[in-house]
C-alpha positions as CSV (number, residue, x, y, z in Angstrom):
1,M,0.1,-0.1,0.0
2,V,1.4,3.3,-0.9
3,I,0.3,6.7,0.5
4,P,1.0,9.6,-1.8
5,E,3.6,12.1,-0.5
6,G,2.3,15.3,0.8
7,R,-1.2,13.7,1.8
8,D,-2.4,14.9,5.2
9,W,-4.6,12.6,7.3
10,T,-6.7,14.5,9.6
11,L,-9.5,13.6,11.9
12,S,-11.7,16.2,13.4
13,T,-11.6,16.3,17.2
14,D,-14.7,18.4,17.4
15,S,-17.1,15.5,17.1
16,A,-17.2,11.8,17.6
17,C,-16.0,9.8,14.6
18,R,-19.0,7.8,13.3
19,C,-17.6,6.7,9.9
20,I,-14.0,6.2,8.6
21,A,-13.6,6.1,4.8
22,V,-10.5,4.3,3.6
23,A,-9.5,4.1,-0.1
24,Y,-6.8,1.9,-1.5
25,L,-5.7,0.7,-4.8
26,G,-6.0,-3.1,-5.3
27,P,-4.7,-5.3,-7.9
28,S,-7.5,-4.6,-10.3
29,D,-8.7,-1.4,-11.8
30,N,-12.2,-2.1,-11.0
31,A,-13.0,-0.3,-7.8
32,S,-16.1,-1.2,-5.8
33,V,-17.4,0.4,-2.6
34,A,-19.3,-1.6,-0.1
35,P,-20.1,-0.7,3.5
36,L,-18.4,-2.9,6.0
37,R,-19.9,-3.9,9.5
38,D,-17.2,-3.4,11.9
39,G,-19.2,-4.8,14.9
40,A,-16.2,-5.7,17.0
41,G,-14.4,-2.3,16.1
42,R,-11.2,-3.9,15.0
43,L,-10.9,-2.0,11.8
44,R,-11.8,1.3,13.4
45,E,-9.1,0.8,16.1
46,L,-6.5,-0.1,13.6
47,L,-7.3,2.9,11.6
48,Q,-7.2,5.1,14.7
49,W,-3.7,3.7,15.4
50,V,-2.7,4.7,11.9
51,L,-4.0,8.3,12.4
52,V,-2.3,8.6,15.9
53,E,1.0,7.2,14.4
54,R,1.0,9.0,11.2
55,R,3.6,11.6,12.2
56,S,5.6,9.4,14.7
57,D,9.3,9.6,14.3
58,F,11.2,6.7,15.8
59,P,13.4,4.0,14.4
60,G,11.3,1.7,12.3
61,A,8.3,4.1,12.3
62,D,7.8,3.7,8.5
63,R,7.7,-0.1,8.8
64,Y,5.4,0.1,11.9
65,R,2.9,2.3,9.9
66,A,3.0,0.1,7.0
67,S,2.3,-2.9,9.2
68,L,-0.8,-1.2,10.7
69,L,-2.1,-0.3,7.3
70,E,-1.5,-3.8,6.0
71,L,-3.5,-5.1,9.1
72,A,-6.3,-2.6,8.3
73,V,-6.4,-3.8,4.7
74,Q,-6.5,-7.5,5.7
75,E,-9.3,-6.7,8.3
76,A,-11.3,-4.9,5.6
77,S,-10.9,-7.8,3.3
78,R,-12.0,-10.2,5.9
79,L,-15.1,-8.0,6.7
80,A,-15.9,-7.7,3.1
81,S,-15.9,-11.4,2.4
82,D,-17.6,-12.4,5.7
83,D,-21.3,-13.4,5.2
84,S,-22.0,-12.3,8.9
85,G,-24.3,-9.6,7.7
86,M,-26.7,-12.4,6.6
87,L,-26.7,-13.6,10.2
88,E,-28.0,-10.3,11.4
89,K,-30.6,-10.1,8.5
90,K,-31.8,-13.6,9.1
91,L,-32.2,-13.0,12.8
92,R,-34.0,-9.7,12.4
93,A,-36.4,-11.4,9.8
94,Y,-37.2,-14.2,12.1
95,V,-38.0,-11.8,14.9
96,L,-40.2,-9.5,12.8
97,D,-42.1,-12.7,11.6
98,H,-42.5,-14.0,15.1
99,I,-42.8,-10.7,17.1
100,S,-46.0,-11.7,18.9
101,D,-44.4,-15.1,20.0
102,S,-42.2,-15.9,22.9
103,I,-38.7,-16.1,21.3
104,T,-35.8,-18.0,22.9
105,L,-32.2,-18.1,22.1
106,D,-32.8,-21.8,21.1
107,D,-35.4,-20.6,18.6
108,L,-32.9,-18.1,17.1
109,A,-30.1,-20.5,17.0
110,R,-32.3,-23.2,15.3
111,H,-33.4,-20.7,12.7
112,V,-30.0,-19.5,11.8
113,G,-28.5,-23.0,11.8
114,M,-26.0,-22.8,14.7
115,G,-25.6,-23.6,18.3
116,R,-26.8,-21.0,20.7
117,F,-23.3,-20.3,22.1
118,H,-21.8,-20.0,18.7
119,L,-24.7,-17.7,17.7
120,C,-24.1,-15.5,20.8
121,R,-20.4,-15.2,20.2
122,K,-20.6,-14.6,16.5
123,Y,-23.5,-12.1,16.8
124,R,-21.7,-10.2,19.5
125,D,-18.6,-10.0,17.3
126,L,-20.8,-8.7,14.4
127,T,-23.0,-6.2,16.2
128,G,-21.6,-5.6,19.8
129,D,-24.8,-6.8,21.2
130,T,-26.4,-10.2,22.2
131,P,-29.2,-11.5,20.0
132,M,-31.7,-11.1,22.7
133,V,-30.8,-7.5,23.2
134,T,-31.7,-7.1,19.5
135,V,-34.9,-9.0,20.0
136,R,-35.9,-6.5,22.7
137,A,-34.9,-3.5,20.6
138,I,-37.0,-4.8,17.6
139,R,-39.9,-5.2,20.0
140,M,-39.6,-1.8,21.4
141,E,-39.3,-0.3,17.9
142,R,-42.5,-2.0,16.9
143,A,-44.3,-1.1,20.2
144,G,-43.2,2.5,19.7
145,E,-44.6,2.5,16.2
146,L,-47.9,1.1,17.4
147,I,-48.2,3.7,20.2
148,R,-47.4,6.7,17.9
149,T,-49.7,5.5,15.0
150,T,-52.7,3.9,16.7
151,Q,-54.9,4.3,19.8
152,L,-54.6,0.6,20.8
153,P,-54.5,0.1,24.6
154,L,-51.1,-0.9,26.1
155,A,-52.3,-4.3,27.0
156,K,-53.1,-5.1,23.3
157,I,-49.7,-3.6,22.1
158,A,-47.9,-5.7,24.8
159,I,-49.5,-8.9,23.4
160,Q,-48.7,-7.9,19.7
161,V,-45.0,-7.4,20.5
162,G,-44.7,-10.6,22.6
163,L,-44.6,-9.3,26.1
164,R,-46.4,-10.5,29.0
165,S,-48.0,-7.3,30.5
166,E,-48.5,-3.6,29.8
167,Q,-46.4,-2.9,33.0
168,H,-43.5,-4.8,31.5
169,L,-43.9,-2.9,28.1
170,S,-44.0,0.4,29.9
171,R,-40.8,-0.2,31.8
172,L,-39.0,-1.4,28.7
173,L,-40.3,1.5,26.6
174,K,-39.1,4.1,29.2
175,A,-35.7,2.4,29.2
176,H,-35.5,2.2,25.4
177,F,-36.8,5.7,24.3
178,G,-36.2,7.7,27.6
179,V,-39.7,8.9,27.6
180,G,-43.0,7.5,28.9
181,I,-45.9,6.3,26.8
182,R,-47.9,9.6,27.2
183,E,-44.9,11.5,25.7
184,L,-44.6,9.0,22.8
185,R,-48.3,9.3,22.0
186,A,-48.6,13.0,22.5
187,N,-45.7,13.6,20.2
188,S,-47.2,11.6,17.3
189,L,-50.8,11.7,17.0
190,P,-52.7,14.7,15.5
């Protein structure tokens, strides 16, 4: 990998970095851009090291930077060829199809075709969350949508999103959105 002389790498310190764009020339002239899911944050961390070390001056600094860049390229290649994104899509689709049902980790593992411990490990590496945290978030998003767009009572919404009681739904909604049900409804309906 070659970085043209005179190029300055900067990262604004005014705000949190949400996206890092990296471009490099590969063996072919056909360039393609595809978003990468860096759930474990490895690529981001490697690129942050590159940014921090870009002006370091110590014996072997050039070789050190080249190694960091090489690792970043290898991690980006691994992420690009990894079909882990399909795991997240399959899990989300299953939850949406069975949102009113009781969903267990065993159900999710069976659906995606792996053991539950392997699912948990792989899903956490991919997204940074457990599968059941995602299930809860999907349920809360659907419940929030129903609260904002309908006048259904909480007891019915709780059943539709697979929760056992309106009190449980109320507590989870408050934790998820940071506001109560009245505020959700008041801010949405005409």
